[in-house]
C-alpha positions as CSV (number, residue, x, y, z in Angstrom):
1,M,4.4,2.2,10.8
2,L,1.7,1.8,8.5
3,N,1.1,5.4,8.0
4,E,4.8,5.9,6.8
5,Y,3.9,6.0,3.4
6,G,0.7,8.0,3.4
7,Q,-3.1,7.2,4.1
8,K,-3.7,5.4,0.9
9,A,-1.2,2.9,1.6
10,K,-2.1,2.4,5.0
11,V,-5.8,1.5,3.9
12,M,-4.4,-0.7,1.0
13,T,-2.0,-2.5,3.6
14,I,-4.7,-3.4,5.9
15,A,-7.0,-4.3,3.1
16,L,-4.3,-6.7,2.0
17,V,-3.7,-8.2,5.6
18,A,-7.3,-9.1,5.6
19,L,-7.6,-10.4,2.2
20,G,-4.8,-12.8,3.3
21,L,-6.3,-13.7,6.6
22,I,-9.9,-13.9,5.9
23,P,-9.9,-17.1,3.9
24,L,-7.6,-18.9,6.2
25,I,-9.8,-18.2,9.0
26,V,-12.9,-19.3,6.9
27,A,-11.2,-22.5,6.1
28,A,-10.4,-23.1,9.4
29,V,-14.1,-23.1,10.2
30,V,-15.3,-24.8,7.1
31,L,-12.9,-27.6,6.6
32,P,-13.8,-29.6,9.8
33,Q,-17.4,-29.9,8.1
34,F,-15.9,-31.6,5.0
35,A,-15.6,-35.2,4.3
36,D,-12.2,-36.8,4.9
37,Q,-11.6,-37.1,1.1
38,V,-12.4,-34.2,-1.1
39,P,-12.4,-34.3,-5.1
40,M,-8.9,-32.4,-6.5
41,R,-9.1,-33.1,-10.1
42,Y,-11.6,-33.6,-12.6
43,D,-11.2,-34.8,-16.3
44,A,-13.0,-33.1,-19.5
45,A,-16.3,-34.9,-18.7
46,G,-16.4,-33.6,-15.3
47,A,-15.6,-36.8,-13.6
48,V,-13.4,-36.8,-10.4
49,T,-10.3,-38.1,-11.3
50,R,-8.5,-37.6,-8.0
51,W,-9.5,-37.5,-4.2
52,G,-7.4,-35.5,-1.9
53,S,-7.4,-35.0,2.0
54,R,-9.6,-32.0,2.9
55,W,-6.4,-30.4,4.4
56,E,-5.2,-30.0,1.1
57,L,-7.5,-27.1,0.6
58,L,-5.7,-25.0,3.3
59,I,-2.9,-24.6,0.6
60,T,-4.4,-21.7,-1.3
61,P,-5.3,-19.5,1.8
62,I,-1.8,-20.3,3.2
63,F,-0.5,-19.0,-0.2
64,A,-2.8,-16.0,0.2
65,L,-1.4,-15.1,3.3
66,V,2.3,-15.7,2.7
67,F,2.0,-13.7,-0.6
68,S,0.2,-11.0,1.1
69,L,2.9,-10.6,3.9
70,A,5.6,-10.8,1.5
71,S,4.2,-8.1,-0.8
72,I,4.2,-5.7,2.0
73,A,7.7,-6.8,3.3
74,Y,9.2,-6.6,-0.2
75,G,7.4,-3.0,-0.8
76,R,8.8,-1.7,2.5
77,K,12.5,-3.1,1.7
78,Q,12.1,-1.5,-1.7
79,A,10.9,1.6,-0.5
80,R,13.3,2.2,2.2
81,A,16.2,1.8,-0.7
82,H,14.7,5.0,-2.3
83,T,15.7,7.5,0.7
84,E,16.3,10.5,-1.9
85,S,12.7,11.0,-2.5
86,D,9.6,10.5,0.2
87,A,7.2,10.3,-3.2
88,M,9.0,7.9,-5.0
89,A,9.2,5.9,-1.9
90,R,5.6,6.0,-1.3
91,M,5.1,5.1,-5.2
92,I,7.1,2.2,-4.9
93,F,5.3,0.9,-1.7
94,T,2.0,1.6,-3.0
95,R,2.8,-0.4,-6.1
96,N,3.9,-3.4,-4.3
97,V,0.8,-3.4,-2.2
98,R,-1.4,-3.0,-5.0
99,S,0.2,-5.9,-7.0
100,G,-0.3,-7.7,-3.7
101,L,-4.0,-6.8,-3.9
102,V,-4.5,-8.0,-7.2
103,L,-3.0,-11.4,-6.3
104,A,-4.8,-11.8,-3.1
105,V,-8.2,-11.2,-4.9
106,L,-7.3,-13.8,-7.4
107,L,-6.1,-16.5,-4.9
108,N,-9.5,-15.8,-3.0
109,I,-11.2,-16.3,-6.2
110,A,-9.3,-19.6,-6.6
111,N,-10.2,-20.5,-3.2
112,V,-13.7,-20.0,-3.1
113,Y,-13.9,-22.3,-6.2
114,L,-11.9,-24.9,-4.8
115,M,-14.0,-25.0,-1.4
116,C,-17.5,-24.6,-3.5
117,V,-16.3,-27.4,-5.9
118,S,-15.1,-29.7,-2.9
119,A,-18.3,-29.2,-0.9
120,G,-20.5,-30.0,-4.0
121,I,-22.1,-26.6,-4.3
122,A,-21.1,-26.3,-7.8
123,G,-19.6,-28.4,-10.3
124,P,-16.4,-28.5,-12.0
125,F,-15.6,-25.7,-14.5
126,V,-14.5,-27.6,-17.6
127,F,-13.2,-25.7,-20.8
């Protein structure tokens, strides 16, 4: 199943699934150690303007996993629509997985930022 679109697509697909799962696993391990209420919003001066449940921090890892799996599923669907050319199907699948990788990396960066700010490791980045 994974080797259907070539070795490169297989490696990228595995990386995409890993980028979707790892933040969820890390969040499941780290979140129970957080306080019940964590800072969720800051004003321009860096003061906390909204506190939220620590479980709200699961939103980003869940989105990362859902979008990763959706990128793979959509890529497979689009690639299967191009049965006339294996090269075209391979390119379409690889392009969709590559887009999913970019999105997963961005969501993981956001997740690390949210976890660090909520844990008090770093202050909020204010423009």
